[in-house]
N, C-alpha and C positions, 0 to 999 in steps of 0.2 A: 672475925673471930681471934681475938689476942689471946696468945699465951704467955704466959709471965717466964715460963721456962724457954723462951724461943733462943737460939744459937745465933748470934752475930759473928760475922766473919770480917775481917779486918781485908782491906784492898790487898796488905802483901800477901795475905791466906789465898785469896782469890787468885791472884796473879802466880801464886806456885800451882793453885791448882789444875792452872790452864798450860803450865810453861810460858807462860809471858811473864811481862815486866808490869810496874802499875801505870806505866805511861801509856801500857797498849788497853789497859782498863780504859783510861780516860779517852783515847780515840773510840773506843767500843760505845763507852754513854752516849759520844757524839755523833757517831754514826747512825741515824735514823733507820737504815733497810735491818741492823743488826738487832735494833729494838732492846739492845743491853738495860736493864735496869740500874737507875740512879741510887745512891747509896740510901738505906732506909732510915740511917741514920748518921748525923754528924757530932762527935763527939770531940771538944778540944782538937778540931783540924782534922781528927783520924776518921774517915768515913767507914763505915759499918753497914754491912749488907745479911738481911737475915738468911739464914740457911733455907729456908722454905719463899724466900722470893728469887734464888737463886737456881733453885732445882729447878721452879717453874718457869724458868727461862731455858733453863738447859733442856726441859722435856717439852716445851711450848712449842707451836706452830711457828713460831718467830724465829727459832733456833734452826727448823727445819727448810732447806731448800737455800740455806745461804751457800755464800761462797767462800764462809770462813771454815777451813779446817780444824778439827780441833785435835788435840793428843789427846790418849788414852790420859783421862783426869785421875791424878792421885784421891784417894780418900781424905778427908778432913780432918785433923787428931779425934775431933769431937766425934763423926762415924765411927772413926777407929776404937774410940773408946765403949760405943755403944753395942758393936759386932763382939 
């Protein structure tokens, strides 16, 4: 089901969320074991992920049991506005 109010996060924001660089996101996408989702949309060369896609990856079984150690994630600005 599509939500027209869906929040999209650019690569820069995701990198900040995880305390990594955008280059690390590129490696995560290529690493089949991590199953990091590819961007949901690319607009003028800017990669965008739906917030729901990212949360599903964070909470999903693909993330559990990996060797990836994630720092405590910072809330995205959109999440802070809702809280």
